[in-house]
N, C-alpha and C positions, 0 to 999 in steps of 0.2 A: 504471278507466273508468266504472263505474256512478255514481260521484259526479259525474263530468263530465256524464253524462246527466241527472242530477237538476238539476245547476246549469243546464244548457242549457234544460231544461224550464222552470225557474223564470225564467230570463232571457227566454225567448220569451213566457211567460205574462205577465210584467210588461210587455213591449213590445207585447202584443196590444191594449192599451187606447190609444185615441187621445190621451187626456189625458196619460198617462204618456209616450207618444212625444213629445208636445209639450214636456213638461218636459225630457226628454233633449235635444231639439233646442235648447231655450233654454239649457241648461247647457253646450252646446258653446261658447258665447260666453264662458263663465267662470262662477265661483261666483256664487250669488245667495242672498239670504235667503229664508226661507219666505214672509215677507210680500210680498216683491217677486214671487216666483213666483205666489203665490195671487192677486195682483191681475190676473194675466193670464187667469184662469179665472172663469167665472160659476158658482161653487158655494160652498157653505158651507165655512168653514175646516176643520171636522172631516172632511168628505168629502175635501177636498183633501189633508189630512195623511195620510189613509189611503192615497192614491195614492203619496205620498212614502214611506210605510212599506213598500209593496210594492216600490218601486224600490230602497230601501235593503236590504230583505230579500233581494233578488235580487243585491245587490252592484253594481248599476248606478250608484248614487250613494252618497256618504258625507255625513254632516252633522256639524257641530261647533258648539259654543257659542262665539260671539264677543260678549262682553259680554252684552247682553240678547237678542241675535238668534241664531237658529239658521241657519247658513249651509250650503247644499248645494253640492256639487261633483260633477262627473261622474267616474266611475271608467272611464277609457279601457281598462284591462286587461280589464274585463268585456265591453266592446263588442268588443274584439279577439278574445276567446275565442269569442264568438258568430260573428263574421266568419270566423274560422278553421274553425269547425265547418261553416258553410255552404259555404265554399270546398272543404273536403275532400269533402263529399257531392256538390257540383257536379262536381268532378273525376271522382269515381267514376261518376257518371251519364254524363258526357261520354265517358269511356273505354268504357263499355258500349255507348253509341250508336255510337261509332266502330267497335267490333267488329261490331255488328249491320250497320252500313253496309258494312263490308268483306265480311262473309258474304253479304249480299244481292247485292253486285256479283259475287261468285264464282258465286252461283246463276244470275244473269243470263247469265254467260259459259258456264254449263254445267260449271263446275269443281267443284262441290260434290257 
């Protein structure tokens, strides 16, 4: 499980940046070349490719050479792992709140 924690930290750190979230959102529509993606953002190409490197390092995107272009695509499995992690912790929190609510209702009735 420690590796999952590191992975999740890396995933959430990558998604913490609005530019990187916008890249992920764009890639939901399908693969795109680095130049196509870069045109959407008002920044120098080296700065933009650093964002892509962070996303790729977190496993959120993959890139491959197609001729002269580097094409990026979304790794849905990485997004699912983050979603699963959030869902698991949300369920745990909801269960705790349900137990607290039940306890408080018993206290109100004088049963505790």
